[in-house]
C-alpha positions in Angstrom: 1.5 11.5 8.3 2.6 8.8 10.7 6.2 8.9 12.1 6.1 5.1 12.0 3.5 2.6 10.8 3.6 -1.2 10.5 1.3 -4.1 10.4 2.0 -7.8 10.4 0.4 -11.3 11.0 1.0 -12.8 14.6 0.4 -16.4 15.6 -3.4 -17.2 15.5 -3.1 -19.0 19.0 -3.2 -15.5 20.5 -6.4 -13.6 21.6 -6.9 -9.8 21.1 -6.7 -9.6 25.0 -3.2 -11.1 24.8 -2.2 -8.2 22.7 -4.0 -5.6 24.9 -2.2 -7.1 28.1 1.2 -7.1 26.3 0.6 -3.4 25.2 -0.2 -2.5 28.7 2.9 -4.3 30.1 5.0 -2.3 27.5 3.5 0.9 28.8 3.9 0.3 32.5 7.5 -1.0 32.0 8.5 2.3 30.3 10.6 4.7 32.2 8.7 7.5 30.4 5.3 6.8 32.1 3.4 7.3 35.4 0.8 4.7 34.6 0.9 1.4 36.8 -1.0 -1.8 36.2 -3.6 -0.9 38.9 -4.3 2.4 37.0 -5.1 0.4 34.0 -7.2 -2.2 35.7 -9.4 -4.8 33.8 -10.0 -4.9 30.0 -13.3 -3.9 28.7 -15.4 -6.8 27.3 -17.0 -4.2 24.7 -16.8 -0.4 24.0 -14.2 2.0 25.3 -12.3 2.7 28.5 -10.1 5.8 29.2 -7.5 6.3 31.8 -5.9 9.8 32.3 -3.0 11.1 34.4 -2.1 14.7 34.0 -1.5 15.2 30.2 -1.0 11.5 29.6 -3.9 9.3 28.4 -4.7 5.6 27.5 -7.8 4.8 25.6 -8.6 1.0 25.4 -11.3 -0.2 22.9 -12.7 -3.6 21.9 -15.6 -4.6 19.6 -17.0 -8.1 18.6 -18.8 -9.4 15.5 -20.0 -12.7 14.4 -16.8 -13.7 12.7 -14.1 -11.3 14.1 -12.8 -9.5 17.0 -10.9 -6.2 17.0 -9.2 -4.5 20.0 -6.7 -1.7 20.6 -5.1 0.7 22.6 -4.2 4.4 22.1 -1.4 5.8 24.3 -0.8 9.6 24.3 2.0 11.1 26.4 3.6 14.5 26.4 7.3 15.1 27.2 9.7 17.9 26.4 7.0 19.8 24.3 6.5 16.8 22.2 3.1 14.9 22.1 3.6 11.0 21.2 0.6 9.0 20.4 1.0 5.2 19.7 -1.8 3.2 18.5 -1.7 -0.6 18.8 -4.6 -2.7 17.2 -5.3 -6.4 17.0 -7.7 -7.9 14.5 -8.6 -11.5 14.6 -10.9 -13.6 12.5 -11.2 -17.3 12.0 -8.0 -17.9 10.2 -5.7 -14.7 10.5 -4.6 -12.5 13.3 -3.1 -9.1 12.4 -1.3 -6.6 14.6 -0.7 -3.0 13.6 1.1 -0.2 15.4 1.3 3.6 14.4 3.4 6.3 16.1 2.8 10.0 15.6 4.7 12.7 17.2 3.8 16.4 17.1 5.7 19.5 18.3 3.7 21.5 20.8 5.5 24.7 19.9 7.7 26.0 17.0 10.9 25.6 19.1 10.6 21.9 19.6 12.1 19.7 17.0 10.9 16.3 16.0 13.2 13.5 16.7 14.1 11.1 13.8 11.5 8.1 13.7 12.6 4.7 15.2 11.1 1.2 15.2 9.2 0.9 18.4 10.5 -1.7 21.0 7.1 -3.1 21.1 7.5 -4.9 17.7 10.3 -7.0 19.3 8.2 -7.7 22.4 5.2 -8.8 20.4 7.4 -11.2 18.1 9.0 -12.6 21.3 6.0 -13.0 23.3 3.2 -13.7 20.7 5.2 -15.2 17.9 4.8 -14.2 14.2 2.1 -15.6 11.8 2.4 -16.6 8.3 2.8 -14.0 5.5 1.9 -15.9 2.5 4.5 -18.8 2.5 7.0 -16.9 4.6 6.7 -16.9 8.4 7.1 -13.4 10.2 10.3 -13.8 12.3 13.4 -12.1 13.6 15.4 -14.7 11.5 16.3 -14.7 7.9 14.5 -17.0 5.5 17.2 -19.1 3.8 16.4 -20.5 0.4 17.3 -23.9 -0.7 18.9 -24.9 -4.0 15.6 -26.2 -5.4 13.5 -23.2 -4.4 14.2 -20.8 -7.4 10.4 -20.8 -8.1 9.8 -19.2 -4.6 12.5 -16.6 -5.3 10.9 -15.9 -8.8 7.5 -15.3 -7.3 9.0 -13.0 -4.6 10.9 -11.0 -7.1 8.1 -10.7 -9.5 5.6 -9.6 -6.8 3.4 -12.7 -7.5 3.7 -14.3 -4.1 1.1 -14.1 -1.3 3.2 -11.9 1.0 2.3 -8.5 1.9 5.6 -7.4 3.6 8.5 -6.3 1.5 11.2 -8.8 0.6 14.9 -7.9 1.4 16.7 -10.2 -1.0 20.3 -10.8 -0.2 22.2 -12.3 -3.1 25.2 -14.7 -2.9 28.5 -12.6 -2.9 31.3 -13.2 -5.2 33.5 -13.4 -2.1 33.1 -13.5 1.7 34.4 -9.9 2.1 31.1 -8.5 1.1 29.0 -10.8 3.3 26.2 -8.9 5.0 25.1 -10.2 8.5 21.8 -11.5 7.6 20.8 -12.4 11.2 21.3 -8.7 12.2 19.6 -7.4 9.1 16.5 -9.7 10.0 16.4 -8.4 13.4 16.4 -4.8 12.2 13.6 -5.1 9.8 11.6 -7.8 11.7 7.8 -7.0 11.6 8.5 -4.8 8.7 10.0 -7.0 6.0 11.4 -10.5 5.3 15.1 -11.1 4.8 15.4 -13.8 2.1 19.0 -15.3 1.7 20.2 -16.9 -1.6 22.2 -20.1 -1.2 24.8 -19.8 -3.9 26.2 -18.2 -6.9 24.7 -21.2 -9.1 21.2 -20.3 -7.7 21.8 -16.7 -8.8 22.8 -17.7 -12.3 19.8 -19.8 -12.5 17.4 -17.1 -11.2 18.8 -14.5 -13.8 17.4 -16.5 -16.7 14.1 -17.0 -14.9 13.7 -13.3 -13.9 15.0 -12.0 -17.1 18.0 -10.3 -15.1 15.5 -8.6 -12.6 17.5 -10.4 -9.6 20.3 -8.7 -7.8 23.4 -10.6 -7.7 27.2 -10.5 -6.4 26.3 -9.8 -2.8 24.0 -6.8 -3.7 20.7 -6.4 -1.8 17.3 -5.7 -3.4 14.1 -4.7 -1.7 11.2 -6.2 -3.8 7.8 -4.6 -3.0 4.8 -7.0 -2.8 2.1 -7.2 -5.6 4.4 -5.2 -7.8 7.5 -5.3 -9.9 9.0 -2.4 -8.2 12.4 -2.9 -6.6 15.1 -0.8 -4.9 18.7 -2.1 -5.3 21.7 -1.5 -2.9 25.1 -2.1 -4.4 28.3 -2.5 -2.5 29.9 1.0 -2.6 32.2 0.5 0.4 33.0 -2.2 3.1 30.6 -0.8 5.7 27.8 -3.5 5.9 26.4 -1.8 9.1 25.6 1.5 7.3 24.1 -0.4 4.4 21.8 -2.3 6.6 20.7 0.9 8.4 20.0 2.5 5.0 17.9 -0.5 4.1 15.9 -0.5 7.3 15.3 3.4 6.9 14.1 2.9 3.2 11.5 0.2 4.4 10.4 2.2 7.5 9.8 5.4 5.4 8.0 3.5 2.7 5.6 1.7 5.2 5.0 4.9 7.2 3.8 6.6 3.9 1.6 3.7 2.8 -2.1 3.3 3.9 -2.5 0.2 6.0 -3.7 -3.0 3.9 -6.1 -4.4 6.3 -9.0 -3.1 8.4 -6.6 -3.4 11.6 -6.6 0.3 12.3 -7.6 2.7 15.2 -10.2 4.4 13.1 -11.8 1.2 11.9 -11.9 0.0 15.7 -13.5 3.4 16.7 -16.1 2.9 13.9 -16.9 -0.7 15.0 -17.3 0.3 18.6 -19.6 3.2 17.6 -21.6 0.9 15.4 -22.0 -1.8 18.1 -23.1 0.8 20.7 -25.8 2.0 18.5 -26.9 -1.5 17.8 -27.0 -2.3 21.5 -29.2 0.7 22.1 -31.6 -0.4 19.5 -31.7 -4.0 20.8 -32.7 -3.1 24.4 -35.1 -0.5 23.2 -33.5 2.4 24.7 -35.3 5.8 24.7 -32.5 7.9 26.0 -32.2 10.5 23.2 -28.7 11.7 24.6 -27.3 8.0 24.3 -28.3 7.9 20.7 -26.9 11.3 20.0 -23.5 10.2 21.5 -23.5 7.1 19.6 -24.3 8.9 16.4 -21.7 11.4 17.0 -19.1 8.8 17.5 -19.9 7.0 14.5 -19.9 10.0 12.2 -16.6 11.2 13.6 -15.1 7.8 12.9 -16.5 7.9 9.3 -15.2 11.4 8.8 -11.7 10.6 10.0 -11.6 7.5 7.5 -12.9 9.6 4.7 -10.2 12.2 5.3 -7.6 9.3 5.3 -8.9 7.7 2.2 -9.0 11.0 0.3 -5.3 11.6 1.1 -4.4 8.2 0.0 -6.1 8.7 -3.4 -4.1 11.7 -4.2 -1.0 9.8 -3.3 -1.9 6.8 -5.3 -3.0 8.8 -8.4 0.8 10.3 -8.4 2.1 6.8 -7.9 0.1 5.4 -10.8 1.4 8.0 -13.1 4.9 7.3 -12.1 4.5 3.6 -12.4 2.6 3.9 -15.8 5.4 5.9 -17.0 7.9 3.4 -15.8 6.3 0.6 -17.6 6.1 2.4 -20.9 9.5 3.5 -20.8 11.0 0.1 -20.0 10.6 -1.3 -23.5 13.8 -2.3 -25.2 15.1 -0.2 -28.0 18.4 1.1 -29.1 19.6 1.2 -25.5 19.0 -1.3 -22.6 16.9 0.3 -19.9 19.0 0.8 -16.8 18.0 0.8 -13.1 16.5 4.3 -13.0 12.8 4.7 -13.5 10.7 7.4 -15.0 9.5 9.9 -12.2 7.0 11.3 -14.7 5.8 10.1 -18.1 8.6 9.9 -20.7 11.1 11.6 -18.5 14.1 9.4 -19.4 13.4 9.4 -23.1 13.2 13.3 -22.9 16.4 13.5 -21.2 18.0 11.3 -23.8 16.5 13.4 -26.6 17.9 16.5 -24.9 21.4 14.8 -24.6 21.1 14.0 -28.3 20.3 17.6 -29.3 23.4 18.8 -27.1 25.5 16.2 -28.9 24.2 17.5 -32.5 25.3 21.0 -31.6 28.8 19.8 -31.1 29.0 17.4 -34.0 30.7 18.4 -37.2 28.3 19.4 -40.0 28.0 16.9 -42.7 29.6 14.2 -40.7 28.3 10.6 -40.1 27.8 11.5 -36.5 25.7 14.5 -37.2 23.5 12.4 -39.8 22.8 9.7 -37.4 21.9 12.3 -34.5 19.7 14.2 -36.9 17.9 11.0 -37.9 17.4 9.9 -34.4 15.9 13.4 -33.4 13.7 13.4 -36.5 12.0 10.2 -35.5 11.9 11.0 -31.8 10.0 13.9 -30.5 10.3 15.0 -26.8 7.0 14.9 -24.9 7.5 18.2 -23.3 6.1 16.7 -20.0 8.9 18.0 -17.9 8.3 21.5 -18.9 4.5 21.2 -18.2 5.3 19.6 -14.7 8.0 22.4 -14.0 5.3 25.1 -14.9 2.8 23.7 -12.4 5.3 23.6 -9.8 6.3 27.1 -10.5 2.7 28.3 -10.4 2.2 26.7 -7.0 5.3 27.7 -5.2 6.5 31.1 -6.7 4.4 33.1 -4.2 5.0 30.5 -1.4 4.1 32.0 2.0 3.7 28.9 4.0 2.4 25.2 3.5 -1.4 25.6 3.7 -3.8 22.8 2.9 -4.4 24.0 -0.6 -0.6 24.1 -1.3 0.0 20.7 0.4 -2.9 19.1 -1.7 -1.6 20.5 -5.1 2.1 19.3 -4.4 0.8 15.9 -3.3 -1.1 15.6 -6.6 2.1 16.3 -8.4 4.0 13.5 -6.7 5.6 15.1 -3.6 5.2 13.4 -0.2 5.1 16.1 2.6 6.3 15.3 6.0 7.1 17.6 9.1 10.8 17.7 9.6 11.0 20.0 12.7 12.0 23.4 11.6 10.9 22.8 7.9 8.5 20.6 6.0 10.1 17.9 3.8 9.0 17.4 0.2 10.2 14.2 -1.4 9.5 13.8 -5.1 7.8 10.5 -6.2 9.1 8.9 -3.1 12.8 9.0 -4.1 14.9 10.3 -1.2 17.6 11.7 -3.5 15.2 14.3 -4.5 14.2 15.9 -1.1 13.4 19.7 -0.7 13.0 21.6 2.5 10.0 24.0 2.7 10.2 26.7 5.3 7.5 27.1 8.0 8.4 30.8 8.6 8.9 33.1 5.6 11.4 35.8 6.1 12.4 36.4 2.5 10.0 37.5 -0.4 12.3 35.3 -2.7 11.7 32.0 -0.8 9.2 30.7 -3.3 11.4 31.5 -6.2 14.6 30.2 -4.7 12.6 26.8 -4.0 11.3 26.6 -7.5 14.9 27.2 -8.9 16.2 24.4 -6.5 13.6 22.0 -7.7 14.2 23.0 -11.4 17.9 22.4 -11.2 17.6 19.2 -9.4 14.8 17.4 -11.3 14.5 19.1 -14.6 
């Protein structure tokens, strides 16, 4: 799991070498490195180049095809028992130029604690030096995208997830009063390269948008994150008068979501490695090489890259299955009935319906027998049967964790299939249920109590079920 991951389009006037040179400037300008420009030297025209100093290493790779060019840099450094690996990749074809960056931090011993993930400074450098490209109809920028009064159709497409953007939309609605005004310039700088900040022009615009979106828009100064190619949204309401903390919370939500998401384009280090290995093999064939060791090395590199990509895809499939179950449940539970559906979504199929049925049963137990209240409640319960999905899910979690002795690959895989996202949080593993940070549980790395698993099951049961 990446500590940080992002990808975004940059201006097509740039070459992949422009990105590599900027990445090298970022490394050599850092106070945490011993590398100099002379250590790195010239960029390779094709293939790989490795530069090492003590425990630190830079790998530069580049590959060309008929209609695209991909290049990247992987920088690994060790400091204070922490190993940082940063991968920067640039993929350019005839009409698009994508840039991706991924940061992974690993503790080299059990004492070292992982720091909280931060947005790399390189993103600001890239947008300043290279310029952002077009993400659908919206430019990638450090500035907010201010809507005009006649652009309600654009807002509608962004909110409904039918626009051509790939980055999330942070939609800032027009406030009732200036007291709740968020600093959209600062917010745009916080999330640049990760999301677009779209600003509503007026309250009249908001009222018009309400009818177009069937009340799916945020309003009154609230902020909504609308995810691309989806109707999913995350709403932030004004609970206090601290806009700075609200902006940081929004930026964290986006950073975590993008780090858990598989990259959308082939602009990845694994894809670059595979392209380099494939090109090397093709070169050997074209020159009629008879060196067996060279062929073996090329085959090994190609197989290694494919195995790494396969492992990545398998992990993503497990996550997507859980996400699909959650979204399917959300859609089926959002139909209008006796009650209007609120902002909460099902975390598993029929969850909200079952909670309401359980509440009706509790209310019936307290109602006077033979009263109108008891008759209505009995009628509703007669025509609405609980699915029991919560009990089944709880039983599966109990079976996995009741004898918990550590997070092995089997346990991690089983929890992932049930909708948990597992990350390393230093002294503990962190399990987030269905991507909702309100339901986060700590899994111990070292087990000192035979009741650890039972206590963990009890905590999950009391929180979720």
